[in-house]
N, C-alpha and C positions, 0 to 999 in steps of 0.2 A: 504494500500500500504506500504509494508515494503522495506526498502533499504537494499541492500547487500553491502558487503565490496567493491566490484568493483564499485558500484554506488557512494559510498562515495569517493573513490579514484578519479573518474572522476570529481565529484563536486569539490573536493579540487584542482585538477589540473586546472579546469576552473576558480576557484576563486583565483588562484595563492597562495594557502595556503600550507605551508610546514608542512604536518603532519608526525609525526614519526610512525613507525610500532606499537609502544606501544600505541599510541593515537587513532589508527583506530577503535578498538573495542568499546571504550568509546564514540567516536564521532558517530559511527554508531548507538549505543543504544540511544544516546541523540537525534539524528535526527529522529529515529523511534518513540521515545516518543512524539516529537513535532508533527509529522505527525499523530500519534494516537489521540492527543488532537484536532487537526484540524478536523479529522474525527468525533470525538464526538461532536464538535461544529456544524458541518454541519448537523448532524443528528437531531438537536433540531428543533422543529416546531416553526417557527417565523411568521406564518400567523397572520395578525391582529395586529402586533406589529410595531409601527412606529420607524424608526431609530432616534437615539439621535444625537444632534449636539455636545454634550459633555457628557462623561460617568457619570459625577457627577451632571449634570443639573445645573452647576454653572453659575452665571451671573457676569458680570464684574461691579465693582463699577465705577460709573461715577462721575466726578467732576461737580460742578455747572458751568453752561455756563455763565461765567462772563468775562468781558473784563479785561485782566491783563496787557496789554501793551498800551502805549499811541500811538495815531495816528501820525506817522512820515512820511506819504506819501509825504508831501510837501518837507521835508528835503531830502528824497531820490530822488525825481524827480528833485530837483534843480541841482543835479550833473549829471543827465542823459543827453545824447547828444540831444535827441529829445522827446518832450512830447506834447500831445494835449488832452485837456479835461480830464485830470487826467489819461491818458493812455500812456504807453511807445510806441514810434514809432520805429519800426525796419525795416531794409532794406528788400525788397522783395527777397525771396530766390527762389521760384518756379515761373517759367514764364508760 
């Protein structure tokens, strides 16, 4: 599928891009190259190939699951308006 100059002008108008007359041939060629690359990629047989979660198969480094803060629940709940059995009590919103 090749784009023509009129197609690029319509696309530029819809995208609210201000293209000069000098830029239209280069933009048309660039978009046609991109569409050609997409056609090449779609022509590749990918049956039996599982999709990747990440193109580099990278894994995230995880930190050790250690407690880094002290338990301050009692101090925080001491200033709360209503607490019961270690839980904050809030007014009923939905009836």
